[in-house]
C-alpha positions as CSV (number, residue, x, y, z in Angstrom):
1,X,178.1,-0.8,-16.9
2,X,175.0,-2.7,-17.6
3,X,173.6,-5.6,-15.6
4,X,171.0,-8.1,-16.8
5,X,168.7,-9.7,-14.2
6,X,165.8,-11.9,-15.0
7,X,165.1,-10.3,-18.3
8,X,165.4,-6.7,-16.9
9,X,168.2,-4.4,-18.1
10,X,169.3,-1.9,-15.5
11,X,172.1,0.6,-15.5
12,X,174.4,1.3,-12.6
13,X,174.0,4.8,-11.2
14,X,176.4,7.3,-12.7
15,X,178.8,9.1,-10.4
16,X,178.1,12.8,-10.6
17,X,180.9,15.2,-9.6
18,X,180.0,18.5,-8.1
19,X,182.2,21.5,-7.7
20,X,182.4,22.9,-4.2
21,X,182.6,26.6,-3.9
22,X,185.5,27.8,-1.7
23,X,184.5,29.2,1.7
24,X,185.1,32.9,1.7
25,X,185.6,34.4,5.1
26,X,184.0,37.8,5.6
27,X,184.3,40.3,8.3
28,X,181.8,40.0,11.1
29,X,178.6,42.1,10.8
30,X,178.2,44.5,13.6
31,X,174.6,45.3,14.4
32,X,174.1,48.5,16.2
33,X,171.6,48.6,19.1
34,X,168.6,50.6,18.1
35,X,168.2,53.8,20.0
36,X,165.5,54.0,22.6
37,X,162.1,55.3,21.6
38,X,162.0,59.0,22.3
39,X,158.9,61.2,22.2
40,X,158.5,64.8,23.2
41,X,155.2,66.4,24.2
42,X,156.0,69.7,22.6
43,X,158.8,72.0,21.5
44,X,159.4,73.2,25.0
45,X,160.2,69.7,26.1
46,X,162.7,69.3,23.2
47,X,164.4,72.6,24.2
48,X,164.4,71.5,27.9
49,X,166.2,68.2,26.9
50,X,168.8,70.2,25.0
51,X,168.0,68.5,21.7
52,X,167.3,71.5,19.5
53,X,167.4,71.6,16.6
54,X,165.6,68.3,16.2
55,X,165.8,67.3,12.6
56,X,163.7,64.8,10.6
57,X,165.1,61.3,11.0
58,X,166.5,61.9,14.5
59,X,165.1,60.1,17.5
60,X,162.2,62.0,18.9
61,X,161.4,63.8,15.7
62,X,157.7,64.2,14.9
63,X,155.8,66.2,12.4
64,X,153.6,67.5,15.3
65,X,156.7,69.5,16.4
66,X,156.9,71.3,13.0
67,X,155.7,74.8,12.7
68,X,152.6,75.3,10.6
69,X,153.5,77.6,7.7
70,X,150.6,79.6,6.4
71,X,150.9,81.4,3.1
């Protein structure tokens, strides 16, 4: 549709149709509470806490608790 006003030609805005994506329900995300920060003074403290063997990636693990291997 075109309108003419005082020598100016304007076009009516075109209607743009948009597709709406369907809402997909997902399962709720469960966020685990982080474990408390744990630190041990030495290997004796780890043994006293009953946490041996303490492996890399476990709470309280530190390279300072690793044995030094000399070749």
